[in-house]
C-alpha positions as CSV (number, residue, x, y, z in Angstrom):
1,M,55.4,-68.8,53.0
2,R,53.4,-67.8,50.0
3,Y,53.5,-64.0,50.5
4,E,53.8,-61.3,53.0
5,V,52.1,-57.9,53.3
6,I,54.1,-54.7,52.9
7,A,53.0,-51.3,54.0
8,H,52.9,-48.5,51.3
9,T,51.7,-45.0,51.6
10,A,47.9,-44.9,50.9
11,D,48.1,-48.3,49.1
12,T,49.0,-51.8,50.0
13,G,51.3,-54.4,48.6
14,I,52.7,-57.9,48.8
15,V,56.0,-59.7,48.4
16,A,55.3,-63.1,46.9
17,Y,57.6,-66.1,46.9
18,G,57.9,-69.2,44.7
19,R,60.3,-72.0,43.9
20,T,59.5,-71.6,40.2
21,P,58.1,-68.7,38.2
22,A,54.7,-70.5,37.9
23,E,54.5,-70.9,41.7
24,L,55.5,-67.3,42.2
25,F,52.6,-66.1,39.9
26,E,50.2,-68.5,41.7
27,N,51.2,-67.1,45.1
28,A,51.0,-63.5,43.9
29,A,47.5,-64.1,42.8
30,Y,46.6,-65.9,46.0
31,G,48.1,-63.0,48.0
32,M,46.1,-60.4,46.1
33,F,42.8,-62.0,46.8
34,D,43.7,-63.0,50.3
35,L,44.2,-59.3,51.1
36,M,40.5,-58.8,50.4
37,F,39.0,-62.1,51.5
38,D,40.0,-65.0,53.8
39,L,40.9,-67.6,51.2
40,G,41.7,-70.3,53.7
41,P,38.2,-71.9,54.0
42,L,37.1,-71.3,50.4
43,V,36.4,-74.1,48.0
44,A,36.5,-73.5,44.3
45,A,33.0,-74.0,42.8
46,T,33.8,-72.6,39.3
47,E,36.8,-73.0,37.1
48,I,37.9,-70.8,34.2
49,E,40.9,-70.7,31.9
50,V,43.0,-67.5,31.8
51,V,45.6,-66.7,29.1
52,V,47.8,-63.7,29.3
53,E,50.9,-62.5,27.4
54,G,53.6,-60.0,28.3
55,E,56.9,-58.7,27.1
56,D,58.8,-59.7,30.2
57,S,58.2,-61.2,33.6
58,Q,57.1,-57.8,35.1
59,N,54.6,-57.1,32.3
60,L,53.4,-60.7,32.5
61,L,52.8,-60.5,36.2
62,F,51.0,-57.1,35.8
63,G,48.8,-58.6,33.0
64,W,48.1,-61.7,35.0
65,L,47.0,-60.0,38.2
66,S,45.1,-57.3,36.3
67,E,43.2,-59.9,34.3
68,L,42.3,-61.8,37.5
69,L,41.1,-58.5,39.1
70,F,39.0,-57.8,36.0
71,R,37.5,-61.3,36.1
72,F,36.8,-60.9,39.8
73,E,34.8,-57.8,39.1
74,V,33.0,-59.0,36.0
75,D,32.3,-62.6,37.0
76,E,31.7,-61.8,40.7
77,H,33.9,-64.6,41.8
78,V,36.8,-64.7,44.3
79,W,39.6,-66.6,42.7
80,C,41.2,-68.9,45.3
81,R,42.9,-71.7,43.4
82,F,45.5,-71.2,40.7
83,Q,47.3,-73.7,38.3
84,V,49.8,-71.7,36.2
85,R,51.8,-72.8,33.3
86,I,54.3,-70.3,31.8
87,E,55.8,-70.8,28.4
88,G,58.0,-67.9,27.3
89,D,56.0,-64.7,27.4
90,R,52.6,-66.4,27.9
91,I,50.7,-67.7,30.9
92,Q,48.0,-70.3,30.6
93,A,46.2,-71.0,33.8
94,L,43.2,-72.8,35.3
95,V,41.7,-70.6,38.0
96,G,39.1,-71.8,40.5
97,G,36.8,-69.5,42.5
98,T,33.6,-69.1,44.4
99,P,30.8,-66.5,44.0
100,T,31.2,-63.3,46.0
101,D,27.5,-63.0,47.0
102,S,27.9,-64.5,50.5
103,L,31.5,-63.4,51.3
104,Q,32.6,-60.4,53.3
105,L,35.7,-58.3,52.7
106,R,38.3,-58.5,55.3
107,G,40.4,-55.7,53.8
108,P,39.9,-52.8,51.5
109,P,38.9,-53.7,48.0
110,I,41.8,-53.6,45.5
111,K,41.0,-51.2,42.7
112,A,44.0,-51.9,40.5
113,V,47.4,-53.5,40.2
114,T,50.1,-50.8,39.8
115,L,53.4,-50.7,38.0
116,H,55.0,-48.8,40.9
117,D,57.9,-50.8,42.4
118,L,56.7,-53.9,40.4
119,A,59.5,-56.4,40.4
120,V,60.1,-60.1,39.6
121,I,63.6,-61.3,40.8
122,R,65.3,-64.6,40.9
123,R,66.8,-64.8,44.4
124,G,68.8,-67.9,45.5
125,P,67.0,-71.1,44.6
126,G,63.6,-69.3,44.1
127,W,61.7,-66.2,42.9
128,V,60.4,-63.1,44.6
129,A,57.9,-60.5,43.3
130,T,56.9,-57.2,44.7
131,V,53.5,-55.8,43.8
132,I,51.7,-52.6,45.0
133,F,47.9,-52.4,44.7
134,D,45.7,-49.3,44.5
135,V,43.0,-49.6,47.2
């Protein structure tokens, strides 16, 4: 399971899972966009490189998701494929997407990633992240 949706008063959120920190960040990004659009049938038509730095894993996740949301709004693409490499306090990723012009929202648009209850935790053999979004 990549992620699951969690209920939050007036907002929405996800709990993302990964065997590695890189997979966790990929699945958190997938979950964020899958809340708004059905990513299952999408094929990436465009690819961009995204680089983000952060002080710790929570700040890195916040920066990563915020940058993707910014690029979604500016580039008018739904990002649906993520190849993340994490080195220390830096993410370098190839992100694939498709134009939004023919897609319909399936959920409320996400306005922002929040710091509220943001967590990145190593649990057992893998990693778990909790993220709340402002909708």
